[in-house]
C-alpha positions as CSV (number, residue, x, y, z in Angstrom):
1,X,-10.6,18.6,17.8
2,X,-7.0,17.4,18.0
3,X,-8.0,14.6,20.4
4,X,-10.8,13.6,18.0
5,X,-8.4,13.6,15.1
6,X,-5.9,11.4,16.9
7,X,-8.5,8.7,17.5
8,X,-9.8,6.6,14.6
9,X,-12.8,5.6,16.8
10,X,-13.7,9.2,17.5
11,X,-13.4,10.1,13.8
12,X,-15.8,7.2,12.9
13,X,-18.2,8.3,15.6
14,X,-18.2,12.0,14.5
15,X,-19.2,10.9,11.0
16,X,-22.3,9.2,12.5
17,X,-23.3,12.3,14.6
18,X,-25.5,14.8,12.8
19,X,-24.5,17.8,14.9
20,X,-21.0,18.9,15.8
21,X,-22.3,19.9,19.3
22,X,-23.4,16.4,20.1
23,X,-21.3,14.8,22.9
24,X,-19.2,11.8,22.1
25,X,-19.8,9.0,24.6
26,X,-16.8,7.6,26.5
27,X,-16.8,3.9,27.6
28,X,-17.0,3.5,31.3
29,X,-13.8,1.5,31.5
30,X,-11.8,4.6,30.4
31,X,-11.4,6.7,33.5
32,X,-11.8,10.4,33.7
33,X,-8.1,10.7,34.7
34,X,-7.1,8.8,31.6
35,X,-9.1,11.1,29.4
36,X,-7.7,14.2,31.1
37,X,-4.2,13.0,30.5
38,X,-5.0,12.0,26.9
39,X,-6.4,15.5,26.2
40,X,-3.4,17.2,27.7
41,X,-0.9,15.0,25.9
42,X,-2.5,15.5,22.5
43,X,-3.0,19.2,23.0
44,X,0.7,19.6,23.9
45,X,1.9,17.2,21.1
46,X,3.4,14.9,23.7
47,X,3.7,11.9,21.3
48,X,6.5,10.4,23.4
49,X,4.3,10.1,26.4
50,X,6.7,12.0,28.7
51,X,3.6,12.9,30.8
52,X,3.3,9.3,31.9
53,X,7.0,8.8,32.8
54,X,6.2,8.5,36.6
55,X,2.9,6.6,36.5
56,X,2.5,3.1,37.9
57,X,2.6,0.0,35.6
58,X,-1.1,-0.7,36.2
59,X,-2.0,2.8,35.1
60,X,0.2,2.5,32.1
61,X,-1.6,-0.7,31.1
62,X,-5.0,0.9,31.6
63,X,-3.8,3.8,29.4
64,X,-2.6,1.4,26.8
65,X,-5.9,-0.5,26.7
66,X,-7.7,2.9,26.4
67,X,-5.7,4.2,23.4
68,X,-5.9,0.7,21.8
69,X,-9.7,0.9,22.1
70,X,-9.8,4.5,20.9
71,X,-7.6,3.7,17.9
72,X,-4.8,6.2,18.9
73,X,-2.2,4.3,17.1
74,X,0.6,6.9,17.4
75,X,0.4,6.9,21.2
76,X,-0.2,3.1,21.3
77,X,3.1,2.2,19.7
78,X,5.0,4.4,22.2
79,X,3.1,3.0,25.2
80,X,3.8,-0.6,24.0
81,X,7.5,0.2,24.1
82,X,7.2,1.8,27.6
83,X,5.5,-1.3,28.9
84,X,8.2,-3.5,27.3
85,X,10.9,-1.4,28.9
86,X,9.3,-2.0,32.4
87,X,9.0,-5.8,32.0
88,X,10.9,-7.8,34.6
89,X,10.6,-11.1,36.6
90,X,8.4,-9.5,39.2
91,X,5.8,-8.1,36.9
92,X,5.6,-10.0,33.6
93,X,2.8,-12.2,34.9
94,X,0.7,-9.1,35.8
95,X,1.2,-7.7,32.3
96,X,0.5,-11.0,30.6
97,X,-2.7,-11.9,32.4
98,X,-4.0,-8.3,32.3
99,X,-3.6,-8.1,28.5
100,X,-3.8,-11.6,27.1
101,X,-7.5,-11.5,26.1
102,X,-7.3,-8.1,24.3
103,X,-6.9,-8.7,20.6
104,X,-5.2,-5.4,19.9
105,X,-2.4,-5.9,22.3
106,X,-0.7,-8.7,20.6
107,X,2.6,-6.8,20.5
108,X,2.6,-6.5,24.3
109,X,2.0,-10.3,24.6
110,X,4.9,-10.9,22.3
111,X,7.1,-8.6,24.3
112,X,6.1,-10.4,27.5
113,X,6.9,-13.8,26.0
114,X,10.1,-12.3,24.7
115,X,11.1,-11.5,28.3
116,X,10.4,-15.0,29.4
117,X,12.4,-16.5,26.5
118,X,15.4,-14.2,27.2
119,X,15.5,-15.4,30.8
120,X,15.1,-19.0,29.8
121,X,18.1,-18.7,27.4
122,X,20.2,-17.1,30.2
123,X,19.3,-20.0,32.6
124,X,19.9,-22.7,30.0
125,X,23.4,-21.3,29.2
126,X,25.7,-23.0,26.7
127,X,24.0,-26.4,27.5
128,X,20.9,-25.1,25.7
129,X,18.9,-27.3,28.1
130,X,16.9,-26.8,31.3
131,X,15.6,-29.5,33.6
132,X,12.1,-29.1,34.7
133,X,13.1,-28.6,38.4
134,X,15.4,-25.7,37.3
135,X,12.8,-24.0,35.2
136,X,11.1,-21.2,37.2
137,X,8.7,-20.4,34.4
138,X,7.3,-23.9,33.5
139,X,4.5,-23.6,36.1
140,X,3.1,-20.8,34.1
141,X,3.8,-21.8,30.5
142,X,2.4,-25.3,30.9
143,X,-1.0,-23.6,31.3
144,X,-0.6,-21.5,28.2
145,X,-2.8,-22.1,25.2
146,X,-1.1,-23.6,22.1
147,X,-1.1,-20.2,20.4
148,X,0.8,-18.5,23.3
149,X,3.3,-21.4,23.6
150,X,4.0,-21.1,19.8
151,X,5.0,-17.5,20.4
152,X,7.7,-18.8,22.8
153,X,8.8,-21.7,20.6
154,X,9.2,-19.3,17.6
155,X,11.4,-16.9,19.5
156,X,14.6,-16.3,17.5
157,X,17.0,-16.6,20.5
158,X,15.8,-20.0,21.7
159,X,18.1,-22.9,20.9
160,X,16.5,-26.0,19.4
161,X,17.3,-28.2,22.4
162,X,15.7,-25.7,24.7
163,X,12.7,-25.4,22.4
164,X,12.1,-29.1,22.8
165,X,12.6,-28.9,26.6
166,X,9.8,-26.3,26.8
167,X,7.5,-28.3,24.6
168,X,8.2,-31.5,26.6
169,X,7.2,-29.7,29.8
170,X,4.0,-28.4,28.1
171,X,3.1,-31.8,26.8
172,X,3.3,-33.3,30.3
173,X,0.2,-31.2,31.1
174,X,-1.5,-31.1,27.7
175,X,-1.0,-34.5,26.2
176,X,-4.5,-34.5,24.7
177,X,-3.6,-31.7,22.2
178,X,-2.1,-34.1,19.7
179,X,-2.6,-31.9,16.6
180,X,-1.1,-28.9,18.3
181,X,1.8,-31.0,19.7
182,X,2.7,-32.2,16.2
183,X,2.6,-28.7,14.8
184,X,4.9,-27.4,17.6
185,X,7.3,-30.3,17.0
186,X,7.8,-28.9,13.5
187,X,9.1,-25.6,15.1
188,X,12.2,-27.4,16.3
189,X,15.0,-27.3,13.7
190,X,16.2,-30.8,14.0
191,X,18.9,-30.4,11.4
192,X,20.7,-28.1,13.8
193,X,21.0,-30.8,16.4
194,X,23.5,-33.6,16.7
195,X,22.4,-37.2,15.9
196,X,22.6,-38.2,19.6
197,X,20.3,-35.4,20.6
198,X,17.8,-36.2,17.8
199,X,17.8,-39.8,18.8
200,X,17.1,-38.8,22.4
201,X,14.2,-36.6,21.2
202,X,12.8,-39.3,19.0
203,X,12.8,-41.8,21.9
204,X,11.0,-39.2,24.0
205,X,8.3,-38.4,21.4
206,X,7.6,-42.1,20.9
207,X,6.3,-42.2,24.5
208,X,3.8,-39.4,23.7
209,X,0.4,-40.5,22.6
210,X,0.2,-38.4,19.4
211,X,-1.1,-41.2,17.2
212,X,0.5,-43.5,14.7
213,X,-0.1,-41.1,11.8
214,X,1.6,-38.2,13.5
215,X,4.4,-40.4,14.7
216,X,5.0,-41.7,11.2
217,X,5.1,-38.1,9.9
218,X,7.5,-37.1,12.6
219,X,9.9,-39.9,11.7
220,X,9.9,-38.6,8.1
221,X,10.7,-35.1,9.4
222,X,13.7,-36.5,11.3
223,X,14.9,-38.4,8.2
224,X,14.6,-35.3,6.1
225,X,16.4,-33.2,8.7
226,X,19.3,-35.7,8.7
227,X,19.5,-35.6,4.9
228,X,19.6,-31.8,4.9
229,X,22.3,-31.8,7.6
230,X,24.4,-34.2,5.7
231,X,23.9,-32.3,2.4
232,X,24.8,-29.0,4.1
233,X,27.9,-30.6,5.7
234,X,29.0,-31.9,2.3
235,X,28.4,-28.5,0.6
236,X,30.5,-26.8,3.4
237,X,33.3,-29.3,2.9
238,X,33.3,-28.8,-0.9
239,X,33.3,-25.0,-0.4
240,X,36.2,-25.2,2.1
241,X,38.2,-27.4,-0.3
242,X,37.6,-25.0,-3.1
243,X,38.8,-22.0,-1.0
244,X,41.9,-24.0,-0.1
245,X,42.6,-24.8,-3.7
246,X,42.1,-21.2,-4.8
247,X,44.4,-20.1,-2.0
248,X,47.1,-22.5,-3.2
249,X,46.9,-21.2,-6.8
250,X,46.9,-17.6,-5.6
251,X,50.1,-18.1,-3.6
252,X,51.7,-19.9,-6.5
253,X,50.9,-17.1,-8.9
254,X,52.2,-14.5,-6.4
255,X,55.4,-16.4,-6.1
256,X,56.1,-16.3,-9.9
257,X,55.1,-12.7,-10.2
258,X,58.0,-11.6,-8.0
259,X,60.6,-9.7,-10.1
260,X,63.3,-12.2,-11.1
261,X,60.9,-15.2,-10.5
262,X,61.9,-18.1,-8.3
263,X,65.5,-17.9,-9.4
264,X,65.9,-14.9,-7.1
265,X,65.6,-17.3,-4.1
266,X,68.0,-19.8,-5.7
267,X,70.6,-17.1,-6.2
268,X,70.4,-16.2,-2.6
């Protein structure tokens, strides 16, 4: 009963079964071993999944798929973190291709893309740029669907120059996706880039066949980004000047608040 209570799918099925003694069918893709482990974990209250600490990554993924299907959300969230912890350069592809078509495992897909992004940032370094020949991941991500690539481009640790490098590589293999390309261009924060870099990007995009309408819209995006950058720069300058002015008055007031006033220093 604890196992049934832990699964939203089982609870829904129980409501449809007239007799309590009727067996609950288990999908064939959920192995007997997984069900045995699941029963043992639920019966013992092992919500941290310590029982699975030594299992292989492939079994962990099968278990994750099973609890996702069964609606065991409490176990699922813990298993997602365990898979995330195991991610590395040698297995992220296995995890991605094994789970990418399962709707309920979007967190695992995000974690996998997060690993790729973290490594790309490390490789790009302070230059925030990565030539195609130095990018060990581009052979995979140029084959990603637009939705998956957007997960990468939205990653918070990616610099905007690196974002464009990744998009440029993807466009080299997916130039026909004009609508998606334009949408992904908007994920780059151009106001954070220097004018020389923006000009370089603009020249590059003009070689892409995204259509006159999209190109015109992109030019407006660049113009607005430049205006925003100039406005923010002006605001920072005004704020800095205001702080300096306040600091000057503060020091002046402190000077005259000294017992004896400025004459103390003259007498010395």
